[in-house]
SELOGU-170976 format. One record per residue (C-alpha): x, y, z; chain; residue number from 1. Coordinates in Angstrom, 1 decimal. Layout:
% SELOGU-170976
X_Y_Z_A_NUM
...
This chain:
% SELOGU-170976
6.2_18.1_-4.3_A_1
2.4_18.0_-4.4_A_2
-0.2_15.9_-3.2_A_3
-0.7_14.7_-6.9_A_4
3.0_13.2_-6.7_A_5
1.5_10.6_-4.7_A_6
0.8_7.2_-6.4_A_7
-2.9_7.1_-6.7_A_8
-2.9_3.3_-7.2_A_9
-1.6_2.8_-3.6_A_10
-3.2_6.2_-2.1_A_11
-6.7_4.9_-1.3_A_12
-7.1_3.5_2.3_A_13
-7.9_0.0_1.3_A_14
-4.9_-0.4_-1.3_A_15
-2.4_1.4_1.3_A_16
-3.4_-1.1_4.1_A_17
-2.9_-3.9_1.3_A_18
0.5_-2.8_0.3_A_19
1.6_-2.1_4.1_A_20
0.7_-5.7_5.1_A_21
2.1_-7.4_2.0_A_22
5.3_-5.6_1.9_A_23
5.6_-6.3_5.6_A_24
6.3_-9.8_4.6_A_25
9.9_-11.0_3.4_A_26
10.4_-10.9_-0.4_A_27
8.5_-13.9_-2.0_A_28
6.6_-14.7_1.0_A_29
2.6_-14.9_0.4_A_30
-0.4_-14.6_2.3_A_31
-3.7_-16.5_1.4_A_32
-6.6_-14.5_0.3_A_33
-8.7_-15.5_3.4_A_34
-5.7_-14.6_5.6_A_35
-5.5_-11.2_4.1_A_36
-9.1_-10.5_4.1_A_37
-8.9_-11.6_7.7_A_38
-6.0_-9.1_8.7_A_39
-7.6_-6.3_6.9_A_40
-11.3_-7.1_8.0_A_41
-12.6_-6.7_4.4_A_42
-15.3_-8.3_2.5_A_43
-14.4_-10.6_0.0_A_44
-15.8_-8.3_-2.9_A_45
-14.1_-5.2_-1.7_A_46
-10.6_-6.9_-1.2_A_47
-10.8_-8.6_-4.8_A_48
-11.5_-5.2_-6.3_A_49
-8.7_-3.5_-4.9_A_50
-6.6_-6.6_-5.5_A_51
-7.4_-6.4_-9.1_A_52
-6.3_-2.8_-9.4_A_53
-3.0_-3.2_-7.7_A_54
-2.6_-6.2_-9.9_A_55
-3.5_-4.3_-13.0_A_56
-0.7_-1.8_-11.8_A_57
2.0_-4.8_-11.5_A_58
1.9_-4.1_-7.7_A_59
0.9_-7.7_-6.5_A_60
0.5_-10.9_-7.7_A_61
-2.6_-13.2_-7.3_A_62
-1.7_-17.0_-7.6_A_63
-4.7_-19.3_-7.9_A_64
-4.1_-23.0_-7.4_A_65
-5.3_-26.0_-5.1_A_66
-4.3_-27.2_-2.0_A_67
-5.1_-30.9_-2.2_A_68
-8.7_-30.7_-3.6_A_69
-9.3_-27.2_-2.3_A_70
-9.3_-24.2_-4.3_A_71
-6.7_-21.8_-2.8_A_72
-5.7_-18.0_-3.9_A_73
-2.5_-16.5_-2.5_A_74
-1.4_-13.0_-2.8_A_75
2.3_-11.3_-2.8_A_76
3.8_-8.0_-3.4_A_77
5.9_-8.0_-6.6_A_78
9.3_-6.4_-6.7_A_79
7.7_-3.5_-8.6_A_80
5.0_-3.3_-6.1_A_81
7.7_-2.9_-3.1_A_82
9.5_-0.4_-5.1_A_83
6.2_1.8_-5.7_A_84
5.5_1.4_-2.0_A_85
9.0_2.3_-0.9_A_86
8.6_5.5_-3.3_A_87
5.0_6.4_-1.9_A_88
6.5_6.2_1.7_A_89
9.1_8.4_0.7_A_90
6.9_10.8_-1.1_A_91
4.6_10.9_2.0_A_92
7.2_11.6_4.6_A_93
8.6_14.6_2.2_A_94
5.2_15.9_1.8_A_95
4.7_15.7_5.6_A_96
8.0_17.4_6.5_A_97
8.3_20.9_6.8_A_98
11.0_22.7_4.6_A_99
14.1_23.4_6.6_A_100
13.5_27.4_6.3_A_101
10.0_26.9_7.7_A_102
11.6_25.1_10.7_A_103
14.1_27.9_11.2_A_104
11.5_30.6_11.0_A_105
10.4_32.9_13.8_A_106
6.8_32.4_14.5_A_107
4.5_35.3_13.9_A_108
2.7_36.8_16.9_A_109
-0.8_37.6_16.4_A_110
-2.5_40.6_17.9_A_111
-5.2_40.0_20.4_A_112
């Protein structure tokens, strides 16, 4: 398994932070755009760009509406996004776990 096995949509730092935050919520729960922006300390433009990439991949859903007369935007992880994130985490753990035969190997002593 190589680094190319990691999902490139999630692998960038900003999108990884977005997915980590959204998948920590119970399924079906949403955050407002401004709350997510605040939690991630991201600019509106940067967050919008990364959310669009995740939305294009089907990993997040962006819901625009109104609360009273005030426009609002909510963001949630989709079922596909949650699955992709779980797969990403599993692949990352596998990548970071040494093979069993490497753990049992005797360390090589270097001559000094």
